[in-house]
Every structure is written in C-alpha cells, then in structure tokens.
N, C-alpha and C positions, 0 to 999 in steps of 0.2 A: 403495545410498546411500553417499556419501563420508563420511569421518570428520568429527567436529565441527570440526577445525582447518581443514577445506577449505571451509567454508560461512560466509557473512556475510549480514546483512540490511541493507537500506537502507530506512528508513521515511521517506516523503516527506510532510512536513507544513509546507510553505513557502508555502501559499496565503494570500491575504488574508482569506478567509472572508467575502466581500461578501454572499453570500446568507444567511449566518448572522445578519447584522443585529445583532450585539452589539458593544459597545465593547471587549470582551475578545477577544483572539485565539481563534479557534475551537479551536485545538489545545490550549489551556490551560483551556477551559471544564470545569466540574466534571461528572463522570459518576460517580454512585454513590460520591461521596466522594473522588475523585482526578482529576487532569487527564486529559482525553480521550486525549491522545497516549500517556500512560503505560500505558494498557491494552495497546496493541499493542507498545509498547517492551518491556514485561515479558514478553509472549507469546514474543517472539523471544529476548530475553536469557536467559530461563529454559529455553528449548528445548534439549535435549541435543545437537542436531545443529548448533548455531551457535556459532562462536568469538567473534562480536561483532556489534555493531549500529552503524550510522551513522544519526543522526537529522538529517534535513534540515529546517531552519527558516528563517524570514525572517532576513535579515542582522542586523537589530536584536536578534533573540532569541538569536542566536549571540554577538553582542558583549556582551550583558547578559542572560544566561539567568536565569530565576527560580531562587531559592535551592535549591529541591528538586532541580532538574535539575543545577545546578552541582555538587551533592554526588555525583551519580551518574556524572559524567564520569570516564572512566578509559581504559586502553588497550583495553578491551572495549566502551566506549561513546563514540563520537566524535560531534562536532557538525560539520555542514557548512552553509554558507550557500546558500540556494536562489537560483534565477534568476527571470527574468521569466515563463517558462512552465513547466508541469509537466515537459515534456521537458528543459528546462534544469536544473531541480532534480534530476531523476533522474540526469542526466549528471554534475552536480557531486557528488552523493552517491557515485556509482560511482567517481569519481576518488579517493576516500578509501579505497577497499577495498584491503587489503594484497595484494601481488603473488602471494602463495602461495595465495590463495583460489581454489577451483575453481568453486563455484557461488554465485550471489548471488540472494537473494530480495528483490524490490522490492515494498514494501507501502504502501498508502495509510494514513496516520496517522489518517484519519477513519473507518477501519473498526476499531473497538476490540474487537469480539467475536470476532476470529479465534481459532480453537481450535488446540491443539497437534496434534490429529489431522488437521485440514485442512492445516496447514503441512507435516506429514510426508508426506501423500499427494501434494501438489504437488511437494515436493522429490524424492520417489522417482521421479516421472514425468519429470523433466528428465534430459537426457543431454549428453554432450560436444559434440554438434552440433545440439541443439534445446532450446528452452525449454518450460516448462509453465505453464499459467495456470489458476487457480481459476475455475470457471465453473458456471453452472446453466442448465438448459434453460428457454426461454421458455414459459410456460404461459398467458399472457394472449392474448386475441384481438388481432390487430394490424391496423391500417388505415393505408393511405397516403392523405394528404389534400393538397389544394392550399393555397395561401397563405391562403385564406379559411376554411379548416377544412372544406371540402366533401370528403366521402369519395370517393376515386377508385377504390380497390379494396381488397379484403382481402389481407393478406400471409400467405403460407404460413409457419407457424412451425415446421414439422417439423424443419428443420435449423438453427434459430436458437438461439443461446445468449447469455446475458448474461455478459460478461467481468468478473471481479472481481480482487481481489488476495488473496494474494500471487501474483506472477509470478516464476518462478525460471528463471535462465539461466546458461549457462556464462560465467564472468567475461570472458574475452577477447573472444568474439564479441559480447556485448551492449555492451561498451565500444566496440568497433569500429562497431557499428550507430549508437550515439549520436554518435560522432565524425563519421561520414559525414552523419548527419542535421543536425548543427550546421553543418557545412561547406556543406550545401545549403540551409540555412534552413528545414528541414522540422520541423514540430512535430506531435505527436499526443497524444491524451488518455491513452494508456498506452504502455508499452514494447512490448507486443504489436503495436500499430499500426505502430510503426517497423520491427519485425522483418518484418512482412508486406511492407513496401515494399522492404526491403533484403535479403530472401531468407533470413532465419534462420527455420527451421521452428519452429512452435509447436504443441503439443498441448493440448487442453482436458482439464481434470480436474474431473469433476463432484463438487461438495461439497454436503452436505445441511445442515451446521450453519449457524445464523444468522450472517450476516456483513454486516449493514446498514451503509450509509454515512451518516454524520451530515453533513447539509447544512444543515438548518434547526434552530432550537431545539427544535421538536416532536420531531425525531429523537432527541434526548437522552432524552426520556420513553419513547420506544419502546425504545431500548437499555436503559434502566433496567428496564423491564418484562421484557425478555428475560433480563436478569441475575437478576432476582428469580425468574423461572421456573426458572432453573438452580440456585436455592438459594444464590446468592452474596449475602451480606449486605454492606452498604456498608463497605468497609475504612477504616482510618484514613488521613488525609491524609498525603502524603509528609512525613517529618520529624517526625511526631507521636510 
C-alpha cells in the first residue's frame, strides 16, 4: 500500500435524487443524526491511508454549502461541482485531485456505511496499472425476461458479481480514461464500466461488510437499523 500522502478520495454526491422523492437533497438527508453524505466523507477523511477528500456536489450546493459543510472545507476537504451525468461528476472530481497523488478512491456518497476495513482491502488490491472495485457475489436467482415480463431463461450466476464502491485506481490512468470517455461522449454508471471500454484492467475485491446504497427514503431506515446493529448510537449533528 502507498503512504497516506499518495492517496485521495473522490466522493460523488451530485445527483438530483429524483427517486428519493424528498424536497431535501438526498445527500443532506438525516441518517442517525447527521447528513447522509457526512458518513462516507468521515470514513475517508479519518482513514489513515488518505491525504484528503473531494466531495462532488450539485453546483448550487458548492456555491452555497450548508453551514456544517462550509466549516469542514480545508486543504484536505475540497468541494467540486458535478456535471449532468455521474461520469461527468466523477471526471470533475478527479480534476481536483493533487498531481502528486498516486491512487484515487471513487466512492458513491449514497453508500454511507462503508467500513475502514473494506476501504483498506480495496486500496491494497489496486496497482499502478490496474484498478480495484468493491464487489460481492450474486446470490439471488436471476432471470432474463422480455419487455412484457415473461421469463425467457434463467441466468447462470456463478461468475456474476455486484459492483459497488469504493473503486480505487491509479490517478493518471483513470483521469485518462475519463478524458477519453468525455471526448467520445461515452457515459457509464461507474468508473469500472469506463475502464472496461478503454482497456484499464480492474479486479474485484469481495467485501462482506454492509454497504447498502440509499436510493429511497425507506433505505435510510434500513441503514439506521444496520448502524444500530453495529452498536452505533446517533451522534450529535455537525456543529452541535
């Protein structure tokens, strides 16, 4: 593993949260007493292997951040305005990473429960010429269906995985991948998808710790239950 000065995290939280269905931006919704995005921000900020974090937010949240976030901004916590698609937001966040950084972890701000152990395992699996992605094996039965929902066939799940985040890459190669994708007008749901298209090798790192993605309001209740199961009591709100 590289030293802490060689690693940086980019937390992507620039989505509109349409499926969340709340008037409040999803990234600032309360989870166990503090904003959703603060959980993952703190996970990387407090990890000993990272020199700093860039938080990618909607442009309006960068121009006028909430008071608790404004107090946290420093040379170790940067804000970047996101773009129209997730690929754009990741690219804009990567552009803020200092030149002397060796590895960058890109994480979804809607995954608040990421553990220090999972971060470490993914970071250790990345190399100068390949990335590493947090993932878990598919355990459900899978079916392929037509547009009407009629089952066509069962899908063999033996070699299927669910890709999650963090996704860790060498800084130069992942910036180049995003530059090429932007020039070609190519978008993907995650950085690993772009790497597959442009030839940057990626390895999967199996993680067991809970790492759910908050998409709907009910997902907050699930995340809170998982936090309670880990013995984490609701902390004070930022600035209290």
